DOVEXDREN-230603 format. One record per residue: x negated, y, z negated of N, C-alpha, C in turn. Coordinates in steps of 0.2 Angstrom, whole numbers, plus 2048, in hexadecimal, padded with zeros to 3 digits. Layout:
<rs>
XYZXYZXYZ
...
</rs>
This chain:
<rs>
A4F391E37A4A38CE3AA4B386E36
A4A380E3AA4B37AE37A45378E34
A45373E2FA40371E2BA3A36EE30
A3C36AE35A37367E39A3336CE3D
A37371E3FA33377E43A2E37AE3E
A3037BE38A2B37EE33A2537AE33
A26373E32A2036FE31A1C36FE37
A1F36FE3DA1B36FE43A17376E44
A1A37BE41A17382E42A10381E3D
A1237FE37A0C37EE32A0637AE35
A09374E38A04370E3BA00373E40
A03377E459FF37BE4A9FA380E47
9FC383E419F8388E3E9F2384E3C
9F337EE389ED37AE369E9378E3B
9EB376E419E7374E469E337AE49
9E6380E499E2386E4C9DD387E47
9DE387E419D9389E3C9D3384E3C
9D537DE3C9D0378E3D9CC379E43
9CF37BE499CB37CE4F9C6382E4E
9C9387E4B9C438DE4A9BE38BE45
9C0387E409BA385E3C9B5381E3F
9B837CE449B3378E479AF37CE4C
9B2381E4F9AE386E549A9389E50
9AB38CE4A9A6390E469A038BE44
9A2385E4299C380E4099837FE46
99A37EE4C99637DE52992383E53
994389E5299038FE5398B38FE4E
98C38DE4898738DE42982388E44
984382E4697F37DE4897A380E4E
97D383E53979385E5897438AE56
97638FE51972394E4F96C391E4B
96E38CE47969389E42964386E47
966383E4C96137FE5195C384E54
95F38AE5695B390E59956392E53
958393E4D954395E4894E390E46
950389E4694B384E45946384E4B
948385E51944384E5693F38AE57
941390E5493C396E55937396E4F
938391E4A933391E4592D38DE47
</rs>
């Protein structure tokens, strides 16, 4: 595997992880809104 390909692969993995974290953060925000509204 070429060096450039490895860097591209790592970059893709980073993007995926960041996307997952963003999704999780959005879910947490939604959940806290629901909790605040029910009080």
